[in-house]
N, C-alpha and C positions, 0 to 999 in steps of 0.2 A: 746579658751578651751573648749572642748564641755563637756554637763554633763557626760558623761560617764569618760573621764579625771579624772573632778571632785570629781567622788563618786572615783575612783580607788585613788586619793591621799589622801583621807578623809581615805579611809581604811588604804593605809601606813600609814599614819600618825599615827594612833591609833597603828596599828600593831608595831610599832616602838617603841612606850610607853610602849609597854609590857614585853621591856627588864628588869630584874630585876635589882634594884639601888644598891649602896652601904648604907650601913645602916645611914650614917651620912648624906648623901644626900637627904635620905627618911625622916628622921626626918626633915630635911628643909625644904621640900615643901609647898609650899604655898595652900591654899585652891583651887585657880583655876587650878594649876600643880596637885593635889589631882584627880580631877574631873576627868581629861587626862588619868593620870595611872590607876585610880582603874575601869574605863571603859574599857581601854584595857587590863587590866590582865583579865575580864571577857571573852574579845574576845579572848586572849591568851589561856585562858582554854580551848572553843569549840573549837578552831582551833588544838588543839591535837588528838581531837576525828576524825578521817579520814572520818568516815560515816558523818560528820555533814557536808561537805561540798557537800555531794550528795543529802541533804534534802531539797528540795527549802521550803517547807512552814516551816522546823525548821530555816533556816535560815533568811525567812522574818520576825519570831515573834522574833527571838532573835533581828535582826536590830531595828524594832519598839519598843523595850520593854527595850533593854540596851543600842542603840545610841544614837537614835533621840532622847529621852528624854532630851540630852545632847546639843540639837545644837537648837538653838534660828531662827525656821523655819520661824516665821512672819518678824522677822529684815532682814534675808538672801532674803525673798521675794522681800521686799522693796525694797534693795539694789540690787537684780539682774533688776527687774525694772526699778529701775531708772524715770524717771520724768514721765513714763508712770504709774506710781504706783499713784502719784499724785493725778492726774484726772480720776482714776479707782472708781467706786462705791464700798460699802459695800460689796457690795453683790458681783460686779467682784475680791475683795479682798480676800474673804472667799474661794470662787471658786476656783483661782489662788493658793493660802497656800497650799489648798490640794492635787492640781492635781502636783505643783512641789513638794511638799512633797512626793507623791504617786511614781512621776517618778525618784526620787531620792533612795527613798527605793528600789525600783526596780531593778534600776541601782549599787545600792550601792551593793548589797543582790547577784547577776552576777557576782562581783568581788571576791568572796569567794575562788575560785579557786587560787588566786594569792598566793603566797608563799613568803616572806618574814624571812631571819634569819640571824646569825650572826652580825646582827646591835648594836651599842653600842650609847646611848643618854646622852648627855651632856643638861643638866638643866641653862640657864643660870638665875644667882640670879635675883630676884623678889620679890618686896616688894609690900605689898599691904596694904593700911592704911585700919581704917574701915571704912570710908566714902565712897570710891573708888566704881563707879558701871563700871567701865571699864577697864580691864586691855590687854596686848599683853603679851601671854608665848613664850617666848625667846628659843629655841633648836636649839642644833647641832647634825648632826645625823652622826655619822661615820660608814664605812664598808668598811673591807680592800680591797686592790684594788682598791677602786672608791674613787672620791672626792668629801668630804663629804659636806651635804647637810643643809642648814636652812633653818627650817620650824617652823614659826612663828604662833601663834594661836591668833586671836582675839575674847576675850570674856567678854560681858555683863552679871549683876550681876540683877536678875526678882525674885521677892520673895523668894529673901536669897538664891537663887542659881545661879552656874555661868553655862553660858551656851556660847556655840562655834557659832560664826555666820561667821565667815572667815578664811582661810588659805591664810597664803603666802608662796608659795613654791620661795626659792632663790629670795626673791623681788615680785614674780609674784603674784597679787590677783585673787583668784579663783572667786571670785564673780567677779570682775571687766570683766575677761575673761567672764566669762559666760555674765553679762550683754550686752557686745557686741549681745551672739548667739540670745538673746531673744530682743537686740534692730532689728536686721537684721529678727527676724519672724516677729515682729511688722510689719515691711516699707514690709514684701513679703506679708504677709496674710493683713494689711490693720485695722482688730481693736485686741482689749485683747479679746474679745469674743470668736473667730476664733482661736485665741491662745492658748487660754482655752480647747478649743474644741478636738484642735489636742492633746493637750497633754494628756486629758483624751482617746482618742481613743490611743495614745499610749501604756497606759498605762491599758487599755486594751487587748491587745494583748496575 
């Protein structure tokens, strides 16, 4: 699965959570679920402005300030690189995190012309203990005329905040799919430094 498709799924997942829930359901949401809902509500408000999708600078600013603070780009980068992360230097890790984050932001920002509507979201029950540091928020997406879709959010708690680090769409992990992409890039280019350079070049286009 490509990075562009990763970002589209991420946008879709946030848009889906912008559907209003019943009062009873909202009151029962746990902290990790509320992170997703609050973020998507901000996104829904922005998408109601027809001029928003035409303003690239405003889109990127929104993505950076409202969406990505809730995504664990460090953990995501480590999981995407897999075995190559373990042998990377500290400097390479810092460079890759920055390049990968910028690539996701650029690609994600470019998907804001996508339109999603008439969705209904079902939160599956979630129990979070006081000492839990990771959870999976399970959801089912319903849309008239289309098969229901299961979207699971893998989240981790860092500094008392819940962050998303992976999505599973019908059981398919976007991290694992993108790991295959970067593994092939490593094989084709021979070094992590070259891969990072290519990512930086792509970001500057």
